[in-house]
N, C-alpha and C positions, 0 to 999 in steps of 0.2 A: 098105716093109720095109727095115730097115737093111742096110748092106753086110755087117755081121758075119753076118747070117742068110742072105744070098744067096750069100756067098762072092765077090762082085765085088771086084776089086782097085782100081778107080778110081771116082770120082764122076762121074755123068753131068751135065755142065755145060751141056747144051743148053737146059735149062729154067731156068737161073739167069740173073737179070737182070744187066746191067752193074753197076748199083748194088750188087747183092748180092755180085758178085765183088770190086768195089773194097773194100767193107766187110770181106770176108774177108781180103783182102790187108793192109789196115790193121791188122786184128786180129792177123794172124800177125806183122807187123812189130813191133807192140807187145809181143807175147809174146817175140820175139827180143831186143828192146832191154832188156826187163825181166830176162830171163835173163842177158844179158851183164853188166848192172849187178850182179846177184846174184853171178855168178862173180867179177867184179872185186872186190867186197866180201869174198868168202871169201878170195881170194888176198891182198888187202891186210891183212885181219885176221890171217891166218896168219903173214905175214912181218914185220909192223911190229915186233914185239918181238924177233924173231930178229935184226933189224938192230941194234937197240939204240941208245940215245941217253941219255946221263947226265941231260939236262935233263928227261926224262920220269919220272925215278925217284920224284918226289914226287906223281905223279898216279895216279889209279885207271886201270884198263885202259880203261874207257869214256872218260874224259877224254883220255887219251893218244891213243886212236884218233881221237877227234874233232879234236884239235889236228893230228894227222898229216894227216888227210884235208883239212883246211882249208888246210894249208900246201903240201903236196906233191902231185904228179901221179902217176898210175900209171906213167908212163914213168920218172919219177925213182926210184920204188920198184924197178923192174926194174934200173935202172942200179946202185943201191945193193946189191941182191942180188948182181949180177954182181961188183961190186968186193969184197965182203966174204966171199963164200962160193964154194967150189968146187962148181959145179953142172954136172951132166951136160949136154952140148951139146944133146941132144934136149929137155930141159926148158927150157933157155935159149931155144932156137929156138921152142918152143911158146909161151912167154910173149911173144916178139916178134911172132909170127904172130897171137896173140890180140889184142895191142894194135893191130896194123894193121887187122885185121878189125873190131874194136870201133870204131875211128875211121871206117871206111867205113860201118858201120851207122848211126852217129850223123849222117852226112852225108845219109842218105836222107830 
């Protein structure tokens, strides 16, 4: 019977093998890293054109985004955002914390 039906809050791991637990951990890490990459892409796509660059004027949005991602890092994007826009300290700190945590997850 599933946990939703029994109302239990935790999973009984006594009957789960070591290999099963390792597989679950790897799956969870994979989901985390995939989600981090997706969030990074959303942030990057959102800010690329807000930052602006004359040399991208003749490119489509898709082409300019591809060129940007090939040339610059997420850290560079955050630095440019800070230089060119007045951003709330909480947002600025959130971007920096996201970058730090993202880097830690990639080291796993």
